VMD Tcl script that draws the C-alpha trace (Angstrom):
set ca {
  {17.42 42.25 50.10}
  {17.98 43.35 53.67}
  {15.15 45.89 53.85}
  {15.29 46.37 57.64}
  {18.42 48.49 57.29}
  {16.47 51.11 55.29}
  {13.99 51.92 58.10}
  {16.06 54.69 59.73}
  {19.62 55.90 60.24}
  {20.23 53.77 63.33}
  {19.19 50.62 61.46}
  {21.36 51.52 58.48}
  {24.39 52.25 60.66}
  {24.35 48.64 61.90}
  {25.85 47.72 58.51}
  {29.14 49.20 59.77}
  {31.57 48.60 62.64}
  {31.17 50.70 65.77}
  {34.02 53.12 64.94}
  {32.32 53.93 61.62}
  {28.88 54.23 63.25}
  {30.28 56.95 65.52}
  {31.10 59.09 62.48}
  {27.62 58.80 61.00}
  {25.92 61.86 62.42}
  {28.59 64.26 61.15}
  {29.96 62.58 58.03}
  {27.36 60.29 56.41}
  {24.25 61.46 54.58}
  {21.07 61.06 56.67}
  {18.62 58.51 55.24}
  {15.89 61.10 54.63}
  {18.33 63.36 52.76}
  {19.69 60.45 50.70}
  {16.16 59.42 49.64}
  {15.20 62.96 48.63}
  {18.50 63.54 46.78}
  {18.31 60.19 44.98}
  {14.70 60.87 43.96}
  {15.80 64.11 42.30}
  {18.90 62.61 40.63}
  {17.22 59.39 39.44}
  {14.93 61.36 37.13}
  {14.78 58.67 34.42}
  {15.56 54.95 34.15}
  {19.18 54.15 33.34}
  {20.67 57.31 34.83}
  {24.22 57.01 36.15}
  {24.76 59.01 39.33}
  {28.18 59.82 40.83}
  {28.72 60.55 44.51}
  {31.90 62.64 44.84}
  {33.59 61.59 48.08}
  {31.26 58.71 48.90}
  {32.71 57.74 52.29}
  {31.17 54.46 53.43}
  {28.68 54.46 50.55}
  {25.53 55.38 52.44}
  {24.06 57.67 49.77}
  {24.76 55.21 46.93}
  {23.37 52.20 48.78}
  {20.20 54.03 49.81}
  {19.74 55.47 46.32}
  {20.31 52.05 44.74}
  {17.73 50.45 47.03}
  {14.96 52.96 46.33}
  {15.75 53.51 42.64}
  {16.75 50.10 41.24}
  {16.45 51.23 37.61}
  {19.36 53.69 38.02}
  {23.04 53.11 38.76}
  {24.80 54.77 41.69}
  {28.59 55.00 41.85}
  {30.72 56.48 44.61}
  {34.36 57.50 44.50}
  {36.31 57.51 47.76}
  {40.02 58.05 48.34}
  {40.23 56.37 51.76}
  {40.73 52.62 51.28}
  {39.13 51.73 54.63}
  {35.92 53.62 53.81}
  {35.84 52.14 50.31}
  {36.11 48.65 51.86}
  {33.28 49.42 54.31}
  {31.12 50.62 51.40}
  {31.60 47.33 49.55}
  {30.79 45.29 52.65}
  {27.66 47.36 53.39}
  {26.49 47.07 49.78}
  {26.68 43.28 50.04}
  {24.85 43.20 53.38}
  {22.15 45.56 52.08}
  {21.65 43.38 49.01}
  {21.78 46.07 46.32}
  {23.21 45.32 42.89}
  {23.08 48.72 41.19}
  {25.71 50.48 43.31}
  {29.45 50.41 42.77}
  {32.43 52.07 44.38}
  {35.77 53.26 43.07}
  {38.82 53.61 45.29}
  {40.65 56.75 44.23}
  {40.66 60.51 44.04}
  {37.69 61.98 42.18}
  {40.09 63.90 39.92}
  {40.91 60.52 38.34}
  {37.25 59.93 37.36}
  {35.84 60.72 33.94}
  {32.81 62.81 34.89}
  {31.46 62.51 31.35}
  {30.51 58.90 32.11}
  {27.85 60.08 34.58}
  {24.53 61.86 34.13}
  {23.93 63.43 37.54}
  {25.98 64.18 40.66}
  {25.73 64.16 44.45}
  {28.12 66.20 46.59}
  {28.13 66.20 50.39}
  {30.99 68.68 50.75}
  {33.78 66.12 50.99}
  {36.39 68.85 50.45}
  {35.48 70.73 53.64}
  {37.90 68.64 55.72}
  {40.67 70.66 54.10}
  {39.55 73.87 55.81}
  {37.92 72.50 58.99}
  {40.52 71.00 61.34}
  {37.92 69.93 63.91}
  {35.71 67.95 61.53}
  {38.16 65.54 59.93}
  {37.44 61.83 59.67}
  {41.09 60.99 60.36}
  {44.62 62.31 59.89}
  {45.63 59.91 57.12}
  {45.29 62.40 54.26}
  {47.04 65.60 53.39}
  {44.84 68.62 54.16}
  {45.25 72.23 53.05}
  {43.32 75.28 51.92}
  {45.02 74.96 48.53}
  {43.64 71.41 48.16}
  {40.16 72.69 49.02}
  {40.47 75.34 46.29}
  {41.94 72.86 43.79}
  {39.22 70.25 44.36}
  {36.43 72.86 44.25}
  {37.75 74.30 40.98}
  {38.22 70.84 39.49}
  {34.63 69.86 40.30}
  {33.40 73.25 39.04}
  {35.12 72.65 35.68}
  {33.80 69.09 35.45}
  {30.23 70.18 36.19}
  {30.54 73.12 33.84}
  {31.43 70.76 30.98}
  {28.27 68.69 31.44}
  {25.31 69.26 29.10}
  {22.12 71.19 29.90}
  {19.72 69.09 31.95}
  {22.48 67.72 34.21}
  {21.29 67.48 37.78}
  {23.33 68.20 40.90}
  {22.50 67.83 44.57}
  {24.65 69.55 47.17}
  {24.48 69.01 50.92}
  {26.28 71.33 53.35}
  {28.06 72.99 50.43}
  {29.66 76.42 50.29}
  {28.64 76.31 46.59}
  {32.10 77.20 45.29}
  {31.91 74.12 43.05}
  {28.55 75.06 41.49}
  {28.84 76.75 38.07}
  {26.50 79.71 37.39}
  {24.59 77.78 34.68}
  {23.19 75.50 37.42}
  {19.93 76.94 38.67}
  {18.56 76.17 42.11}
  {15.21 74.40 41.65}
  {14.52 73.04 45.14}
  {15.98 73.16 48.64}
  {15.29 71.93 52.15}
  {13.80 74.52 54.55}
  {17.20 74.91 56.27}
  {18.89 75.39 52.84}
  {21.50 72.69 53.58}
  {20.18 70.36 50.86}
  {19.97 72.00 47.43}
  {18.90 70.64 44.05}
  {20.24 72.17 40.87}
  {19.68 71.73 37.12}
  {22.02 73.02 34.43}
  {20.20 75.29 31.96}
}
mol new
graphics top color blue
foreach p $ca { graphics top sphere $p radius 0.5 }
foreach p [lrange $ca 0 end-1] q [lrange $ca 1 end] { graphics top cylinder $p $q radius 0.2 }
display resetview
């Protein structure tokens, strides 16, 4: 296991090419946030955790490293980012993280216990903060994705855990109660009652 990469964000970013490293501060989950989120989501051995819009896999790889008795899976629609996630997973030496190339609407959410969401839909309404111009973006897609995730989360049983980071909370059903948050309220932890 390549433990040096888990010391801080700069060390972790060395797992990626320079063009990907430059996107880290705005688009990839900070190490401290990933550890706190994973700790909340990995509440029992064997839990399966889905990262919706996993980018280069930073959350899943960090979670997998610190919680080896749980399984972390990320779904990412950009092939390049999916490929970088697989390469970083190998370099980091974690075995309990996997990645799926595709749109999250193609994923069966019922196969997962808990969920991580770093507002991957926001690119549809924020022209200045996009990773690239390779995807179609629109307000209607933002609404569609938010509603789709809302319905998927709503169908999960009581006890399901959700962590949101930089979310507008339009995807969070009312049965999910806020149980913890960072002082700046950007990181929020929810449990379905």
